[in-house]
N, C-alpha and C positions, 0 to 999 in steps of 0.2 A: 682720567675721569672727566667726563663732561659735567660742567656745573651750570645750573639754571639760576638766574637771578630771581630772588623772592620779590613778589609784588608789593602790595601796600605796606606791609610791615618792613620789608626791605632791609633787614639787619644782617643778611648773609646770603649764602648760597645753599642750594639743595643738590646733593649728589645724585647720580643716576640710580643708585640703589633705592632711593626714596620715591622715584617716579611711579613705580607700581603701587606703592602704598597710597600715594596721592590719588591715583586713578580709582582705587577702592573707595576712599573717602568721598570723592566727587560722585561716584555712582550711588553711594548711600545717602547723599545729600538731598535726594528727591523723595517726596512723600509717596508718590505712586510706586516707585521702585521698592520702597520699604514694604508697602502693601503686597507687592508681587512676591517679594522674598517670604513674607509671612504665609502667603498661600502656598508657595512651593515647599515650605517647611512641613506643611500638612501632607501634600502629595504632589507628584509630578503633574504638570498641566500643559495644555496646548493653548495657542494664542487666542482662539475664540472663547475658550472657557475663561481665561484671565480677563479678556475684554468684557465679557458679560458680568463677571463678578465685580469688576471695578468700574463699570459703566464708562469704559473707554472704547475707542475705535480699535479694530485690529491693527491698523498701521501705527497707532500710538503705542500699543503694547509691543509691537515689533521694534520700534525705536528704543523703548526702554530696555527690552531684552538684549538688544545689540550692545548697549552701554554696559549692562551687567555682565554679558559674556566677555567683552573686551577687558573688563576689570577682573575676570577670573572667578566671579561669584557664582555664575550659573553656567551650564553647558546645555547644548541642544542635541537631540537625536531625531532623525527623520524616520517616520514610520508611515509608509504609503504616502498619503497627501498631507499628513500632519507633521508639525515640528513640535516635539515634546521637550519641555524645559525642565531641568532638574537643578537642585542646589549642588554645587561643587563642594563636596564634603572633604 
């Protein structure tokens, strides 16, 4: 098992099994991402819609969606020219 040294608290090590959980917590630590999740709980949405609702640029939304996807919180589906994001339930 690969161990990762804990930062500031530094009292031990985190095993590989906790790395995915840490990624989820990091993804949820951003206010914009929490707002995105809230919108996606209502309905699946595409980048431009999320950008307009949150007053963000589409590239910023894409950046946040990438973080949420990598953490396994959302998934995307391409439909023609749009990427539709959904909550990974």
